[in-house]
N, C-alpha and C positions, 0 to 999 in steps of 0.2 A: 836179194838180200832179205833177211827177216824184218818184219815190221812189228816190233814189240814196244808197247808203251803202257799208258795208264790213263785213268780218268783223273783230271786235275781241276782244282778249284780255280774259279775266276775272281776270287777275292782280290780287290785292288784294281781290277780291270781285266777285260778279256785277254789282253796281251800277256798278263801275268801267268795265265795257264800255259802259254807257249814257253815262257821263261822257265817255268817249273819243269816242263817235260824236257827241256834242254839240260836242266840241272841233273837229271837222272839218265841222260843220254838215250832217251826214248826216241823211237822212230814211228810212233803212232800215238794218237791223242784222242781222248773223248772229253767233252765239256758239257756243262749246262750253259746255254747261251744267255740265260737270265736267272734270276732267283727262282729256283724250282719250287719254292714253298708259296709262291704268290701267283694268282691267276693272271694278273696284268703287269706290264712293265713299260717304262718309257720307250719310245721309239729310239732306235740306234742313231747316234749322231755320227756325222761323217768322220770326225776326229777319232771316234772309237773304232770305226771300221778300218780306217787307215792305220791305226796303231796295231790292230790285230793282224791285218794283212802284211804289214811291215815285219812284224815279229815272225810270222809264218815263213816269209821269204828268207829271213835270216836263219831260221831253223832248217830250212830245206824243203818246205812245202810237202811234208810227209802226210800220210793219210790221216784225216780228221773226221770224227762224227760228233754231232750234238745229240744229247739225250733229252727227250722231252720231259716236262714236269710230271711228277708222279700224281698230281692232282687230276690230270686229264683221264677221262674215261669215255671213250667213244662207243663203248658197248652198253652204256647205261640205259635202262628202260625209262628213266625219268627225264621228261622233256627239258626241264630247266638245266639239269646237269649236262645233258647232251649239248644244248646250245652254248653253254659256257665252255665246254670241252672243245667243240668245233672251233669256236672263236680263238681259244688259246692255242690249239694245234695249228690253226692257220697262221697265227703270229709266229709260232716256232718255225714254220716253213719259210716265212718271209725273212726272218732273221738269219736263218742258215744260208739262204741264197745271197743275202746282202754280204755275208761274211765269207762267201765262196766255200762253204762247208758242203761237201757232196752228199752227206748222209744225215738223216735224223732218225735215231733209234727210238722206238716207242714200244711200251707195253700195250698189248691189245686191250687191256681194261678188265672189267668184271661185269658179270651178268646180273649181280645183285638179286638173284632169285627169278630173273626174267626169262630163264631158259637159255641153254648154250647155243643151240642152232640159230635161234632168232637173233641173239646178241652178236654172233659172228657175222651174220648178214648186216646187222646194224653197224658194226665196226667198218665193214667194207664200204657201205653207203656213205658213212660220215667221213671216212678217209678220202673218198672220191670228192665229196663236197669241199673238204678243206683244200685239197690240191687245186680245185678249180678256183675257189675264192681267194687263195693266196696269190694267184696269178704268177706262180713260179713255173719254171720249165726245166730246171736242171737238178734240183735236189731230189734225192731218192729216199723214200721211207723204208726203214728196216724194221720188220716185225721181230720182236725179241721173244723167244720162248720163256715161259715162266715156270716157277717151281710148283704151281698149282695149289697155292694156299687158298682156302675159302672158295669164293666164286670166281676167282681170276680165270681169265681166258688165256689160251696160248700154251697150255700145259703139254700139248701133244703136237707132233708134226702135222697130224690130220687137221687140227684146229687152225694152225697157221695156213695150211693149204686151202682150207675152206674160205678164209678171208681173201687169199690170192685169187681163187676161182670166182668169187662173187664180185670182185672189183672190176669196174670198167676202166680202171687206170692201172692195171697189173704191170704195165711196162715201167711204172714209177715205183714199184714195190720190190723189196728184197727181204732178206732175213739176216738177223744177228743171233748166233747161238751163244748162250751163256752156259758154261760147263757145269757150274754149280746147280743152276736151275734144271738142266737136263738130268743130272744125277738124282736130284731131289724129286723130280717128276717120275722117275722110274727107268730112265735110260742108263744101263750099266756100263758107263764109260771106263770103269775101273778094271775090267777084265778084258783080255785080248779078244775073246769071243763077243763080249757085249759091245765093245768098241766097234768091231767090224759090223755087227748087226745094226747098231744105231745109225751108222752113216750109210749103210745099204738101204735102210728104211727111209732115211732122209732123202737120198737120191731118188728113190721110187716115188715117194709121196710129195716131196716139194721140188726137188731138182737141185743138184749141186751148183748150177749156174746162178741160183738165187742167193747163195751164201756170200755176203760181202764183208762181214765183220765178225769178230769173235771176242767174247768176254772170258778172260782166263782167270777163273776163280776156283779154288779148292772148296770143298764142302764140309761144313761142320755137321750137317744133317745126313742121316743115313739114306741109302737107296730107297726111293719111293716114299720118303718121309714128308714130302711137300714143305720142308723147312728151308726157307731162304736165308741161309746164314753163310756168308763167304768166309773162307779161311785162306791163309797164305799158301803159296805154291808148295806142295809136298807135305804140308802140315795137317791137311784134312784127310777125309776118307777116300778121295780120288788118288792121292799119292803122286810121287814124282813120275812113276811109270806112265801114268795117263798123259801127263803133260809132255813126256818124252815122245809118246806116240803122236801127239798133236803137232808139236813143232817140227817133227821129221816126216810127217805125212806129206807126200809130194802134191797132194790136192790142195794143201793149205800153205805152201811155201811162200806165196805172195799175199796171203791173207792178213790184214791188220789184226793184231791180237793185243787187247788192252786189259790191264788189271783193274779190278774194282775192289781191292782188298783194303783193310783198315790201315791207317798210317797217321803219323804225326806231321807237324809242320816242317820238320827237317827232311821228310821224304825218305828216311833211312829204310823203311820197309819196302818202298817201291824199288829202291836201288838193289836191295837184297833179292827180292822176287824176280827182278829182271835178270840179275846175275844167274839165278837158278835156271831161267828159261834159256839163256845163252849157253850155259854149261851143258844143258840137256840136248841142245841141238848139235847134230853131227854135221860138220861142214861138208 
């Protein structure tokens, strides 16, 4: 069965995100496990964990990922920033394991002028450190490709592969592909030839076995623009044909695919975007 869903707000409690994904009939979910604009948060209480797990069981225990805070930068050359980032990411891993969430999606960070190669090695080292310090053993970290704005890392499959190859904990690492980010970074998913070439390169450089999650976002930015601006399915420059290829690609039939597109509190946009994905899928 297809696993189509969306990133949902945890406003009002973690379990509210599950209630929201149920409202749109989603079968995959992404959340922030805490306020993503803050470095620290209170430890989870057992009643919070129980409420979330109970909601998940009612929903059907479909695939879930937690996205880490955008404040975290494991590739920073600045010691103070790295220490805060490692501590925060360790906490993200701990929370995910407590909530029985199998994946934590993370942006590799930014080199801030410190050099790409050195920063990629720094990301791997700090990821390894966080995995050890978190004392977790189940949750997997998913490296997300980026649009390549400024000094951000992860704009190419080669950069993601470099982190995987430098890590001593590579068995705990996977990848999440964001369609908007890939297009903005220069991967031409919008043409049949470009689509085939993109995933052939991914298979060669990273390995399809590493792909565990996908962000389904159309792109307001042009090919190679490095503009990270998500659009609704079929309304951006990727177009419906790209998403038709994705949802019907036999390699991705069981892959969780979540929206990160703009929406209001009534979630009408999510409902419409999910309807488009289901319509495009050939049963």
